[in-house]
All heavy atoms as TSV, in Angstrom:
chain	resi	resn	atom	element	x	y	z
A	1	MET	N	N	-63.100	64.912	-28.342
A	1	MET	CA	C	-62.309	66.109	-28.163
A	1	MET	C	C	-61.240	66.143	-29.245
A	1	MET	O	O	-60.504	65.201	-29.438
A	1	MET	CB	C	-61.684	66.072	-26.777
A	1	MET	CG	C	-61.151	67.374	-26.324
A	1	MET	SD	S	-60.595	67.212	-24.599
A	1	MET	CE	C	-60.773	68.874	-24.139
A	2	GLY	N	N	-61.135	67.220	-29.981
A	2	GLY	CA	C	-60.144	67.307	-31.049
A	2	GLY	C	C	-59.521	68.662	-31.085
A	2	GLY	O	O	-59.786	69.517	-30.255
A	3	GLY	N	N	-58.677	68.867	-32.051
A	3	GLY	CA	C	-58.029	70.166	-32.208
A	3	GLY	C	C	-56.676	70.209	-31.527
A	3	GLY	O	O	-56.211	69.247	-30.945
A	4	ALA	N	N	-56.071	71.360	-31.598
A	4	ALA	CA	C	-54.733	71.549	-31.041
A	4	ALA	C	C	-54.800	71.782	-29.548
A	4	ALA	O	O	-55.777	72.296	-29.021
A	4	ALA	CB	C	-54.061	72.739	-31.724
A	5	LEU	N	N	-53.738	71.384	-28.875
A	5	LEU	CA	C	-53.620	71.656	-27.448
A	5	LEU	C	C	-53.204	73.099	-27.255
A	5	LEU	O	O	-52.440	73.651	-28.029
A	5	LEU	CB	C	-52.554	70.757	-26.822
A	5	LEU	CG	C	-52.861	69.267	-26.789
A	5	LEU	CD1	C	-51.649	68.514	-26.260
A	5	LEU	CD2	C	-54.060	68.991	-25.915
A	6	SER	N	N	-53.685	73.702	-26.217
A	6	SER	CA	C	-53.232	75.046	-25.901
A	6	SER	C	C	-52.873	75.094	-24.432
A	6	SER	O	O	-53.391	74.333	-23.627
A	6	SER	CB	C	-54.307	76.084	-26.217
A	6	SER	OG	O	-55.458	75.844	-25.434
A	7	GLY	N	N	-51.971	75.977	-24.097
A	7	GLY	CA	C	-51.564	76.122	-22.710
A	7	GLY	C	C	-50.625	75.032	-22.232
A	7	GLY	O	O	-50.444	74.856	-21.049
A	8	VAL	N	N	-50.004	74.281	-23.135
A	8	VAL	CA	C	-49.074	73.233	-22.744
A	8	VAL	C	C	-47.689	73.846	-22.620
A	8	VAL	O	O	-47.203	74.508	-23.525
A	8	VAL	CB	C	-49.051	72.091	-23.791
A	8	VAL	CG1	C	-47.992	71.067	-23.435
A	8	VAL	CG2	C	-50.413	71.443	-23.894
A	9	SER	N	N	-47.053	73.612	-21.498
A	9	SER	CA	C	-45.712	74.128	-21.263
A	9	SER	C	C	-44.695	73.199	-21.906
A	9	SER	O	O	-44.569	72.045	-21.518
A	9	SER	CB	C	-45.444	74.222	-19.759
A	9	SER	OG	O	-44.090	74.514	-19.532
A	10	LEU	N	N	-43.965	73.687	-22.911
A	10	LEU	CA	C	-42.982	72.855	-23.580
A	10	LEU	C	C	-41.849	72.433	-22.660
A	10	LEU	O	O	-41.287	71.359	-22.809
A	10	LEU	CB	C	-42.414	73.579	-24.807
A	10	LEU	CG	C	-43.373	73.758	-25.967
A	10	LEU	CD1	C	-42.691	74.524	-27.095
A	10	LEU	CD2	C	-43.875	72.428	-26.478
A	11	THR	N	N	-41.514	73.248	-21.688
A	11	THR	CA	C	-40.406	72.896	-20.811
A	11	THR	C	C	-40.745	71.732	-19.891
A	11	THR	O	O	-39.855	71.046	-19.430
A	11	THR	CB	C	-39.970	74.099	-19.952
A	11	THR	OG1	O	-41.078	74.549	-19.203
A	11	THR	CG2	C	-39.424	75.214	-20.811
A	12	SER	N	N	-42.008	71.456	-19.664
A	12	SER	CA	C	-42.345	70.354	-18.777
A	12	SER	C	C	-43.119	69.236	-19.457
A	12	SER	O	O	-43.285	68.182	-18.885
A	12	SER	CB	C	-43.160	70.873	-17.582
A	12	SER	OG	O	-44.396	71.381	-18.035
A	13	GLN	N	N	-43.585	69.427	-20.684
A	13	GLN	CA	C	-44.435	68.439	-21.319
A	13	GLN	C	C	-43.810	67.765	-22.539
A	13	GLN	O	O	-44.427	66.906	-23.133
A	13	GLN	CB	C	-45.762	69.087	-21.740
A	13	GLN	CG	C	-46.539	69.687	-20.602
A	13	GLN	CD	C	-46.955	68.658	-19.566
A	13	GLN	OE1	O	-47.364	67.556	-19.891
A	13	GLN	NE2	N	-46.814	69.015	-18.309
A	14	VAL	N	N	-42.604	68.143	-22.938
A	14	VAL	CA	C	-41.980	67.584	-24.127
A	14	VAL	C	C	-40.771	66.767	-23.710
A	14	VAL	O	O	-39.971	67.197	-22.897
A	14	VAL	CB	C	-41.549	68.707	-25.107
A	14	VAL	CG1	C	-40.787	68.139	-26.285
A	14	VAL	CG2	C	-42.771	69.468	-25.577
A	15	THR	N	N	-40.651	65.571	-24.298
A	15	THR	CA	C	-39.470	64.753	-24.063
A	15	THR	C	C	-38.852	64.397	-25.397
A	15	THR	O	O	-39.509	64.458	-26.429
A	15	THR	CB	C	-39.825	63.456	-23.308
A	15	THR	OG1	O	-40.742	62.706	-24.102
A	15	THR	CG2	C	-40.406	63.756	-21.944
A	16	GLY	N	N	-37.598	64.023	-25.386
A	16	GLY	CA	C	-36.921	63.636	-26.608
A	16	GLY	C	C	-36.250	64.821	-27.275
A	16	GLY	O	O	-36.071	65.877	-26.682
A	17	ILE	N	N	-35.887	64.640	-28.528
A	17	ILE	CA	C	-35.168	65.654	-29.296
A	17	ILE	C	C	-36.156	66.464	-30.110
A	17	ILE	O	O	-36.960	65.919	-30.845
A	17	ILE	CB	C	-34.127	64.993	-30.203
A	17	ILE	CG1	C	-33.087	64.282	-29.344
A	17	ILE	CG2	C	-33.469	66.017	-31.114
A	17	ILE	CD1	C	-32.136	63.420	-30.127
A	18	LEU	N	N	-36.103	67.775	-29.968
A	18	LEU	CA	C	-36.996	68.666	-30.700
A	18	LEU	C	C	-36.485	68.837	-32.125
A	18	LEU	O	O	-35.354	69.267	-32.351
A	18	LEU	CB	C	-37.071	70.024	-30.007
A	18	LEU	CG	C	-38.106	71.011	-30.523
A	18	LEU	CD1	C	-39.523	70.447	-30.397
A	18	LEU	CD2	C	-37.995	72.324	-29.771
A	19	PRO	N	N	-37.293	68.488	-33.139
A	19	PRO	CA	C	-36.853	68.614	-34.521
A	19	PRO	C	C	-36.582	70.065	-34.925
A	19	PRO	O	O	-37.138	70.998	-34.349
A	19	PRO	CB	C	-38.042	68.067	-35.326
A	19	PRO	CG	C	-38.840	67.261	-34.361
A	19	PRO	CD	C	-38.622	67.896	-33.025
A	20	VAL	N	N	-35.734	70.239	-35.932
A	20	VAL	CA	C	-35.399	71.556	-36.445
A	20	VAL	C	C	-36.660	72.307	-36.867
A	20	VAL	O	O	-36.804	73.502	-36.611
A	20	VAL	CB	C	-34.400	71.447	-37.620
A	20	VAL	CG1	C	-34.167	72.791	-38.271
A	20	VAL	CG2	C	-33.086	70.850	-37.145
A	21	ALA	N	N	-37.599	71.616	-37.506
A	21	ALA	CA	C	-38.833	72.249	-37.975
A	21	ALA	C	C	-39.648	72.851	-36.839
A	21	ALA	O	O	-40.446	73.760	-37.051
A	21	ALA	CB	C	-39.691	71.233	-38.736
A	22	ASN	N	N	-39.429	72.376	-35.619
A	22	ASN	CA	C	-40.157	72.902	-34.462
A	22	ASN	C	C	-39.303	73.840	-33.620
A	22	ASN	O	O	-39.634	74.116	-32.478
A	22	ASN	CB	C	-40.668	71.751	-33.596
A	22	ASN	CG	C	-41.730	70.954	-34.306
A	22	ASN	OD1	O	-42.295	71.400	-35.291
A	22	ASN	ND2	N	-42.010	69.771	-33.816
A	23	GLY	N	N	-38.188	74.284	-34.159
A	23	GLY	CA	C	-37.348	75.240	-33.446
A	23	GLY	C	C	-36.205	74.624	-32.672
A	23	GLY	O	O	-35.468	75.309	-31.984
A	24	GLY	N	N	-36.033	73.309	-32.764
A	24	GLY	CA	C	-34.944	72.648	-32.052
A	24	GLY	C	C	-33.720	72.489	-32.929
A	24	GLY	O	O	-33.625	73.061	-34.013
A	25	THR	N	N	-32.793	71.677	-32.480
A	25	THR	CA	C	-31.562	71.439	-33.219
A	25	THR	C	C	-31.567	70.110	-33.944
A	25	THR	O	O	-30.699	69.863	-34.779
A	25	THR	CB	C	-30.352	71.446	-32.269
A	25	THR	OG1	O	-30.512	70.367	-31.341
A	25	THR	CG2	C	-30.210	72.761	-31.542
A	26	GLY	N	N	-32.510	69.220	-33.603
A	26	GLY	CA	C	-32.528	67.897	-34.205
A	26	GLY	C	C	-31.521	66.958	-33.566
A	26	GLY	O	O	-31.418	65.803	-33.914
A	27	THR	N	N	-30.754	67.445	-32.630
A	27	THR	CA	C	-29.792	66.628	-31.902
A	27	THR	C	C	-29.780	67.052	-30.455
A	27	THR	O	O	-30.089	68.192	-30.134
A	27	THR	CB	C	-28.384	66.743	-32.517
A	27	THR	OG1	O	-27.521	65.826	-31.851
A	27	THR	CG2	C	-27.826	68.135	-32.423
A	28	GLY	N	N	-29.480	66.148	-29.577
A	28	GLY	CA	C	-29.574	66.457	-28.169
A	28	GLY	C	C	-28.263	66.628	-27.455
A	28	GLY	O	O	-28.238	66.973	-26.298
A	29	VAL	N	N	-27.133	66.391	-28.118
A	29	VAL	CA	C	-25.872	66.358	-27.401
A	29	VAL	C	C	-24.821	67.190	-28.128
A	29	VAL	O	O	-24.703	67.118	-29.343
A	29	VAL	CB	C	-25.372	64.901	-27.276
A	29	VAL	CG1	C	-24.064	64.838	-26.530
A	29	VAL	CG2	C	-26.410	64.035	-26.594
A	30	ALA	N	N	-24.074	67.955	-27.366
A	30	ALA	CA	C	-22.921	68.677	-27.903
A	30	ALA	C	C	-21.665	68.090	-27.273
A	30	ALA	O	O	-21.649	67.753	-26.089
A	30	ALA	CB	C	-23.028	70.165	-27.596
A	31	TYR	N	N	-20.638	67.932	-28.073
A	31	TYR	CA	C	-19.382	67.344	-27.636
A	31	TYR	C	C	-18.228	68.273	-27.958
A	31	TYR	O	O	-18.368	69.178	-28.764
A	31	TYR	CB	C	-19.110	66.033	-28.403
A	31	TYR	CG	C	-20.119	64.946	-28.182
A	31	TYR	CD1	C	-21.208	64.787	-29.047
A	31	TYR	CD2	C	-19.974	64.050	-27.142
A	31	TYR	CE1	C	-22.123	63.766	-28.851
A	31	TYR	CE2	C	-20.894	63.028	-26.947
A	31	TYR	CZ	C	-21.963	62.891	-27.803
A	31	TYR	OH	O	-22.864	61.885	-27.611
A	32	THR	N	N	-17.071	67.992	-27.380
A	32	THR	CA	C	-15.833	68.536	-27.911
A	32	THR	C	C	-15.345	67.492	-28.907
A	32	THR	O	O	-15.801	66.343	-28.893
A	32	THR	CB	C	-14.773	68.758	-26.809
A	32	THR	OG1	O	-14.446	67.496	-26.228
A	32	THR	CG2	C	-15.275	69.729	-25.750
A	33	VAL	N	N	-14.422	67.850	-29.768
A	33	VAL	CA	C	-13.916	66.892	-30.755
A	33	VAL	C	C	-13.350	65.660	-30.045
A	33	VAL	O	O	-13.588	64.524	-30.463
A	33	VAL	CB	C	-12.867	67.552	-31.676
A	33	VAL	CG1	C	-12.190	66.520	-32.559
A	33	VAL	CG2	C	-13.519	68.633	-32.523
A	34	ALA	N	N	-12.655	65.860	-28.946
A	34	ALA	CA	C	-12.035	64.750	-28.220
A	34	ALA	C	C	-13.043	63.813	-27.564
A	34	ALA	O	O	-12.725	62.656	-27.303
A	34	ALA	CB	C	-11.076	65.298	-27.167
A	35	THR	N	N	-14.256	64.294	-27.293
A	35	THR	CA	C	-15.229	63.459	-26.584
A	35	THR	C	C	-16.308	62.864	-27.493
A	35	THR	O	O	-17.246	62.251	-27.005
A	35	THR	CB	C	-15.908	64.240	-25.439
A	35	THR	OG1	O	-16.617	65.362	-25.985
A	35	THR	CG2	C	-14.893	64.706	-24.411
A	36	LEU	N	N	-16.180	63.034	-28.823
A	36	LEU	CA	C	-17.147	62.419	-29.739
A	36	LEU	C	C	-17.142	60.910	-29.541
A	36	LEU	O	O	-16.084	60.304	-29.364
A	36	LEU	CB	C	-16.801	62.745	-31.191
A	36	LEU	CG	C	-17.186	64.125	-31.683
A	36	LEU	CD1	C	-16.504	64.422	-33.014
A	36	LEU	CD2	C	-18.686	64.257	-31.810
A	37	PRO	N	N	-18.316	60.263	-29.594
A	37	PRO	CA	C	-18.360	58.811	-29.466
A	37	PRO	C	C	-17.588	58.134	-30.600
A	37	PRO	O	O	-17.448	58.683	-31.693
A	37	PRO	CB	C	-19.850	58.476	-29.580
A	37	PRO	CG	C	-20.562	59.751	-29.300
A	37	PRO	CD	C	-19.648	60.849	-29.729
A	38	THR	N	N	-17.119	56.941	-30.332
A	38	THR	CA	C	-16.366	56.189	-31.327
A	38	THR	C	C	-17.260	55.794	-32.495
A	38	THR	O	O	-18.339	55.255	-32.287
A	38	THR	CB	C	-15.779	54.920	-30.679
A	38	THR	OG1	O	-15.001	55.307	-29.557
A	38	THR	CG2	C	-14.923	54.151	-31.649
A	39	PRO	N	N	-16.833	56.078	-33.753
A	39	PRO	CA	C	-17.582	55.590	-34.901
A	39	PRO	C	C	-17.318	54.085	-35.038
A	39	PRO	O	O	-16.413	53.584	-34.398
A	39	PRO	CB	C	-17.010	56.362	-36.074
A	39	PRO	CG	C	-15.745	56.967	-35.618
A	39	PRO	CD	C	-15.713	56.909	-34.126
A	40	PRO	N	N	-17.978	53.318	-35.839
A	40	PRO	CA	C	-18.927	53.710	-36.852
A	40	PRO	C	C	-20.371	53.390	-36.480
A	40	PRO	O	O	-20.702	52.267	-36.166
A	40	PRO	CB	C	-18.524	52.874	-38.055
A	40	PRO	CG	C	-18.074	51.572	-37.449
A	40	PRO	CD	C	-17.478	51.946	-36.099
A	41	VAL	N	N	-21.195	54.374	-36.512
A	41	VAL	CA	C	-22.649	54.213	-36.473
A	41	VAL	C	C	-23.166	55.203	-37.503
A	41	VAL	O	O	-23.522	56.332	-37.186
A	41	VAL	CB	C	-23.249	54.485	-35.080
A	41	VAL	CG1	C	-24.757	54.312	-35.121
A	41	VAL	CG2	C	-22.640	53.562	-34.029
A	42	GLN	N	N	-23.134	54.784	-38.754
A	42	GLN	CA	C	-23.446	55.675	-39.867
A	42	GLN	C	C	-24.781	56.385	-39.673
A	42	GLN	O	O	-25.775	55.780	-39.315
A	42	GLN	CB	C	-23.475	54.898	-41.169
A	42	GLN	CG	C	-23.589	55.777	-42.380
A	42	GLN	CD	C	-23.418	54.980	-43.670
A	42	GLN	OE1	O	-23.460	53.771	-43.672
A	42	GLN	NE2	N	-23.207	55.689	-44.755
A	43	GLY	N	N	-24.764	57.700	-39.895
A	43	GLY	CA	C	-25.969	58.505	-39.816
A	43	GLY	C	C	-26.147	59.271	-38.519
A	43	GLY	O	O	-27.001	60.131	-38.422
A	44	ARG	N	N	-25.341	58.966	-37.497
A	44	ARG	CA	C	-25.459	59.733	-36.251
A	44	ARG	C	C	-25.098	61.186	-36.506
A	44	ARG	O	O	-24.245	61.493	-37.335
A	44	ARG	CB	C	-24.501	59.210	-35.177
A	44	ARG	CG	C	-24.978	58.027	-34.468
A	44	ARG	CD	C	-24.079	57.706	-33.297
A	44	ARG	NE	N	-22.708	57.417	-33.743
A	44	ARG	CZ	C	-21.745	57.004	-32.936
A	44	ARG	NH1	N	-21.962	56.848	-31.650
A	44	ARG	NH2	N	-20.538	56.762	-33.406
A	45	ARG	N	N	-25.756	62.081	-35.773
A	45	ARG	CA	C	-25.462	63.509	-35.868
A	45	ARG	C	C	-25.170	64.043	-34.479
A	45	ARG	O	O	-25.715	63.551	-33.499
A	45	ARG	CB	C	-26.648	64.266	-36.450
A	45	ARG	CG	C	-26.969	63.853	-37.860
A	45	ARG	CD	C	-28.194	64.540	-38.374
A	45	ARG	NE	N	-29.345	64.113	-37.570
A	45	ARG	CZ	C	-30.507	64.720	-37.551
A	45	ARG	NH1	N	-30.713	65.789	-38.267
A	45	ARG	NH2	N	-31.497	64.267	-36.811
A	46	ALA	N	N	-24.336	65.051	-34.412
A	46	ALA	CA	C	-24.005	65.690	-33.139
A	46	ALA	C	C	-23.486	67.092	-33.439
A	46	ALA	O	O	-23.422	67.517	-34.590
A	46	ALA	CB	C	-22.947	64.873	-32.391
A	47	TRP	N	N	-23.119	67.779	-32.384
A	47	TRP	CA	C	-22.499	69.103	-32.483
A	47	TRP	C	C	-21.162	69.045	-31.781
A	47	TRP	O	O	-21.018	68.375	-30.767
A	47	TRP	CB	C	-23.361	70.155	-31.773
A	47	TRP	CG	C	-24.650	70.425	-32.457
A	47	TRP	CD1	C	-25.836	69.777	-32.232
A	47	TRP	CD2	C	-24.904	71.372	-33.474
A	47	TRP	NE1	N	-26.802	70.277	-33.052
A	47	TRP	CE2	C	-26.263	71.266	-33.825
A	47	TRP	CE3	C	-24.119	72.302	-34.130
A	47	TRP	CZ2	C	-26.841	72.062	-34.800
A	47	TRP	CZ3	C	-24.696	73.092	-35.094
A	47	TRP	CH2	C	-26.046	72.970	-35.425
A	48	VAL	N	N	-20.177	69.757	-32.318
A	48	VAL	CA	C	-18.935	69.966	-31.582
A	48	VAL	C	C	-18.841	71.448	-31.240
A	48	VAL	O	O	-19.309	72.299	-31.993
A	48	VAL	CB	C	-17.674	69.498	-32.349
A	48	VAL	CG1	C	-17.684	68.000	-32.520
A	48	VAL	CG2	C	-17.512	70.186	-33.666
A	49	THR	N	N	-18.264	71.716	-30.099
A	49	THR	CA	C	-18.223	73.091	-29.601
A	49	THR	C	C	-16.830	73.707	-29.654
A	49	THR	O	O	-16.648	74.838	-29.232
A	49	THR	CB	C	-18.722	73.135	-28.145
A	49	THR	OG1	O	-17.893	72.269	-27.351
A	49	THR	CG2	C	-20.170	72.696	-28.045
A	50	ASP	N	N	-15.863	72.957	-30.168
A	50	ASP	CA	C	-14.484	73.462	-30.153
A	50	ASP	C	C	-13.753	73.236	-31.480
A	50	ASP	O	O	-12.553	73.011	-31.510
A	50	ASP	CB	C	-13.706	72.805	-29.023
A	50	ASP	CG	C	-13.465	71.318	-29.245
A	50	ASP	OD1	O	-14.230	70.683	-30.008
A	50	ASP	OD2	O	-12.505	70.778	-28.652
A	51	ALA	N	N	-14.492	73.299	-32.593
A	51	ALA	CA	C	-13.860	73.069	-33.901
A	51	ALA	C	C	-12.911	74.214	-34.246
A	51	ALA	O	O	-13.134	75.366	-33.889
A	51	ALA	CB	C	-14.915	72.916	-34.981
A	52	LEU	N	N	-11.859	73.858	-34.967
A	52	LEU	CA	C	-10.875	74.836	-35.425
A	52	LEU	C	C	-10.917	74.834	-36.947
A	52	LEU	O	O	-10.513	73.868	-37.583
A	52	LEU	CB	C	-9.478	74.452	-34.936
A	52	LEU	CG	C	-8.318	75.336	-35.357
A	52	LEU	CD1	C	-8.453	76.717	-34.720
A	52	LEU	CD2	C	-6.998	74.707	-34.945
A	53	ALA	N	N	-11.452	75.885	-37.547
A	53	ALA	CA	C	-11.539	76.045	-38.998
A	53	ALA	C	C	-12.117	74.802	-39.683
A	53	ALA	O	O	-11.434	74.128	-40.452
A	53	ALA	CB	C	-10.177	76.387	-39.576
A	54	PRO	N	N	-13.398	74.460	-39.411
A	54	PRO	CA	C	-13.987	73.261	-40.002
A	54	PRO	C	C	-14.044	73.313	-41.531
A	54	PRO	O	O	-14.269	74.361	-42.112
A	54	PRO	CB	C	-15.393	73.211	-39.406
A	54	PRO	CG	C	-15.667	74.579	-38.905
A	54	PRO	CD	C	-14.356	75.215	-38.614
A	55	VAL	N	N	-13.803	72.164	-42.156
A	55	VAL	CA	C	-13.829	72.021	-43.612
A	55	VAL	C	C	-14.864	70.971	-43.952
A	55	VAL	O	O	-14.836	69.862	-43.402
A	55	VAL	CB	C	-12.447	71.596	-44.147
A	55	VAL	CG1	C	-12.499	71.354	-45.648
A	55	VAL	CG2	C	-11.394	72.636	-43.794
A	56	PHE	N	N	-15.771	71.286	-44.880
A	56	PHE	CA	C	-16.851	70.385	-45.254
A	56	PHE	C	C	-16.315	69.009	-45.656
A	56	PHE	O	O	-15.391	68.893	-46.450
A	56	PHE	CB	C	-17.661	71.003	-46.400
A	56	PHE	CG	C	-18.857	70.187	-46.805
A	56	PHE	CD1	C	-19.915	69.992	-45.938
A	56	PHE	CD2	C	-18.904	69.602	-48.050
A	56	PHE	CE1	C	-21.018	69.243	-46.309
A	56	PHE	CE2	C	-20.004	68.855	-48.439
A	56	PHE	CZ	C	-21.053	68.666	-47.564
A	57	LEU	N	N	-16.909	67.970	-45.095
A	57	LEU	CA	C	-16.593	66.556	-45.321
A	57	LEU	C	C	-15.213	66.141	-44.828
A	57	LEU	O	O	-14.719	65.073	-45.190
A	57	LEU	CB	C	-16.785	66.159	-46.788
A	57	LEU	CG	C	-18.240	66.198	-47.267
A	57	LEU	CD1	C	-18.326	65.794	-48.743
A	57	LEU	CD2	C	-19.127	65.293	-46.432
A	58	ALA	N	N	-14.585	66.961	-43.994
A	58	ALA	CA	C	-13.314	66.589	-43.376
A	58	ALA	C	C	-13.538	66.353	-41.888
A	58	ALA	O	O	-14.500	66.850	-41.303
A	58	ALA	CB	C	-12.288	67.701	-43.574
A	59	ALA	N	N	-12.661	65.590	-41.285
A	59	ALA	CA	C	-12.744	65.353	-39.845
A	59	ALA	C	C	-12.498	66.670	-39.106
A	59	ALA	O	O	-11.615	67.442	-39.488
A	59	ALA	CB	C	-11.708	64.322	-39.433
A	60	PRO	N	N	-13.285	66.953	-38.065
A	60	PRO	CA	C	-13.073	68.194	-37.322
A	60	PRO	C	C	-11.795	68.132	-36.494
A	60	PRO	O	O	-11.398	67.064	-36.037
A	60	PRO	CB	C	-14.303	68.281	-36.423
A	60	PRO	CG	C	-14.729	66.861	-36.230
A	60	PRO	CD	C	-14.378	66.160	-37.507
A	61	THR	N	N	-11.171	69.283	-36.333
A	61	THR	CA	C	-10.000	69.422	-35.480
A	61	THR	C	C	-10.407	70.257	-34.285
A	61	THR	O	O	-11.039	71.300	-34.438
A	61	THR	CB	C	-8.861	70.138	-36.235
A	61	THR	OG1	O	-8.544	69.389	-37.400
A	61	THR	CG2	C	-7.631	70.276	-35.366
A	62	GLY	N	N	-10.061	69.808	-33.093
A	62	GLY	CA	C	-10.403	70.533	-31.878
A	62	GLY	C	C	-9.423	71.643	-31.577
A	62	GLY	O	O	-8.399	71.790	-32.236
A	63	GLY	N	N	-9.759	72.430	-30.588
A	63	GLY	CA	C	-8.871	73.490	-30.152
A	63	GLY	C	C	-9.331	74.876	-30.537
A	63	GLY	O	O	-8.678	75.857	-30.220
A	64	GLY	N	N	-10.453	74.976	-31.215
A	64	GLY	CA	C	-10.966	76.270	-31.622
A	64	GLY	C	C	-12.180	76.662	-30.815
A	64	GLY	O	O	-12.417	76.144	-29.730
A	65	ALA	N	N	-12.962	77.570	-31.370
A	65	ALA	CA	C	-14.160	78.052	-30.680
A	65	ALA	C	C	-15.392	77.982	-31.572
A	65	ALA	O	O	-16.407	78.581	-31.256
A	65	ALA	CB	C	-13.928	79.483	-30.215
A	66	VAL	N	N	-15.310	77.241	-32.691
A	66	VAL	CA	C	-16.425	77.166	-33.620
A	66	VAL	C	C	-17.357	76.032	-33.214
A	66	VAL	O	O	-16.918	74.912	-32.961
A	66	VAL	CB	C	-15.924	76.937	-35.065
A	66	VAL	CG1	C	-17.087	76.791	-36.030
A	66	VAL	CG2	C	-14.995	78.064	-35.490
A	67	VAL	N	N	-18.647	76.338	-33.153
A	67	VAL	CA	C	-19.669	75.322	-32.911
A	67	VAL	C	C	-20.210	74.909	-34.271
A	67	VAL	O	O	-20.618	75.756	-35.056
A	67	VAL	CB	C	-20.809	75.883	-32.031
A	67	VAL	CG1	C	-21.912	74.853	-31.859
A	67	VAL	CG2	C	-20.264	76.336	-30.689
A	68	CYS	N	N	-20.165	73.609	-34.565
A	68	CYS	CA	C	-20.645	73.154	-35.874
A	68	CYS	C	C	-21.221	71.749	-35.785
A	68	CYS	O	O	-20.854	70.978	-34.909
A	68	CYS	CB	C	-19.540	73.225	-36.914
A	68	CYS	SG	S	-18.196	72.065	-36.674
A	69	PRO	N	N	-22.127	71.432	-36.717
A	69	PRO	CA	C	-22.679	70.082	-36.748
A	69	PRO	C	C	-21.672	69.114	-37.361
A	69	PRO	O	O	-20.873	69.496	-38.224
A	69	PRO	CB	C	-23.914	70.225	-37.636
A	69	PRO	CG	C	-23.601	71.373	-38.528
A	69	PRO	CD	C	-22.737	72.297	-37.719
A	70	VAL	N	N	-21.703	67.869	-36.903
A	70	VAL	CA	C	-20.886	66.810	-37.473
A	70	VAL	C	C	-21.763	65.580	-37.660
A	70	VAL	O	O	-22.819	65.466	-37.039
A	70	VAL	CB	C	-19.676	66.469	-36.570
A	70	VAL	CG1	C	-18.682	67.608	-36.530
A	70	VAL	CG2	C	-20.113	66.093	-35.168
A	71	PHE	N	N	-21.343	64.695	-38.541
A	71	PHE	CA	C	-22.066	63.445	-38.697
A	71	PHE	C	C	-21.093	62.284	-38.862
A	71	PHE	O	O	-19.956	62.461	-39.285
A	71	PHE	CB	C	-23.072	63.508	-39.857
A	71	PHE	CG	C	-22.474	63.523	-41.227
A	71	PHE	CD1	C	-22.334	62.353	-41.956
A	71	PHE	CD2	C	-22.055	64.710	-41.805
A	71	PHE	CE1	C	-21.782	62.367	-43.224
A	71	PHE	CE2	C	-21.513	64.731	-43.080
A	71	PHE	CZ	C	-21.364	63.552	-43.795
A	72	ASP	N	N	-21.572	61.111	-38.489
A	72	ASP	CA	C	-20.795	59.883	-38.574
A	72	ASP	C	C	-21.048	59.282	-39.950
A	72	ASP	O	O	-22.173	58.903	-40.263
A	72	ASP	CB	C	-21.245	58.941	-37.456
A	72	ASP	CG	C	-20.440	57.671	-37.370
A	72	ASP	OD1	O	-19.800	57.273	-38.366
A	72	ASP	OD2	O	-20.472	57.052	-36.298
A	73	ASN	N	N	-20.025	59.218	-40.785
A	73	ASN	CA	C	-20.199	58.706	-42.151
A	73	ASN	C	C	-20.009	57.193	-42.246
A	73	ASN	O	O	-19.954	56.635	-43.319
A	73	ASN	CB	C	-19.286	59.436	-43.135
A	73	ASN	CG	C	-17.811	59.116	-42.932
A	73	ASN	OD1	O	-17.434	58.282	-42.121
A	73	ASN	ND2	N	-16.958	59.807	-43.667
A	74	GLY	N	N	-19.907	56.538	-41.114
A	74	GLY	CA	C	-19.701	55.097	-41.086
A	74	GLY	C	C	-18.257	54.714	-40.851
A	74	GLY	O	O	-17.945	53.573	-40.564
A	75	THR	N	N	-17.364	55.695	-40.965
A	75	THR	CA	C	-15.937	55.481	-40.731
A	75	THR	C	C	-15.391	56.473	-39.711
A	75	THR	O	O	-14.574	56.125	-38.880
A	75	THR	CB	C	-15.138	55.624	-42.039
A	75	THR	OG1	O	-15.680	54.724	-42.997
A	75	THR	CG2	C	-13.679	55.323	-41.846
A	76	ALA	N	N	-15.833	57.723	-39.828
A	76	ALA	CA	C	-15.316	58.798	-38.975
A	76	ALA	C	C	-16.364	59.889	-38.838
A	76	ALA	O	O	-17.323	59.957	-39.604
A	76	ALA	CB	C	-14.053	59.381	-39.590
A	77	TRP	N	N	-16.162	60.755	-37.862
A	77	TRP	CA	C	-16.981	61.954	-37.725
A	77	TRP	C	C	-16.465	62.994	-38.706
A	77	TRP	O	O	-15.261	63.236	-38.796
A	77	TRP	CB	C	-16.913	62.516	-36.304
A	77	TRP	CG	C	-17.659	61.682	-35.320
A	77	TRP	CD1	C	-17.148	60.719	-34.509
A	77	TRP	CD2	C	-19.053	61.737	-35.045
A	77	TRP	NE1	N	-18.136	60.168	-33.749
A	77	TRP	CE2	C	-19.323	60.771	-34.046
A	77	TRP	CE3	C	-20.108	62.502	-35.539
A	77	TRP	CZ2	C	-20.597	60.562	-33.538
A	77	TRP	CZ3	C	-21.387	62.294	-35.025
A	77	TRP	CH2	C	-21.619	61.328	-34.035
A	78	VAL	N	N	-17.363	63.626	-39.482
A	78	VAL	CA	C	-16.967	64.657	-40.431
A	78	VAL	C	C	-17.909	65.856	-40.303
A	78	VAL	O	O	-19.025	65.730	-39.832
A	78	VAL	CB	C	-16.950	64.139	-41.887
A	78	VAL	CG1	C	-15.879	63.075	-42.083
A	78	VAL	CG2	C	-18.293	63.617	-42.299
A	79	VAL	N	N	-17.411	66.997	-40.754
A	79	VAL	CA	C	-18.176	68.237	-40.720
A	79	VAL	C	C	-19.127	68.261	-41.905
A	79	VAL	O	O	-18.783	67.873	-42.984
A	79	VAL	CB	C	-17.234	69.467	-40.764
A	79	VAL	CG1	C	-18.020	70.758	-40.870
A	79	VAL	CG2	C	-16.337	69.459	-39.553
């Protein structure tokens, strides 16, 4: 038996993080700036939901309403 599966319900048959190429975000967790996990684990990615005027490669500041991706650079979380 070969070929693609059909009739599979993604809501009940998929586990893990859905990659961006498949319509997902590539990350499974959204945080506020205050609740981001403690660094350093270089390469981790997440989303923050309360950024205030995010600046590329700078640490995010909470208190706003901007949703943006962040990554752990091995020292701190940055936008």
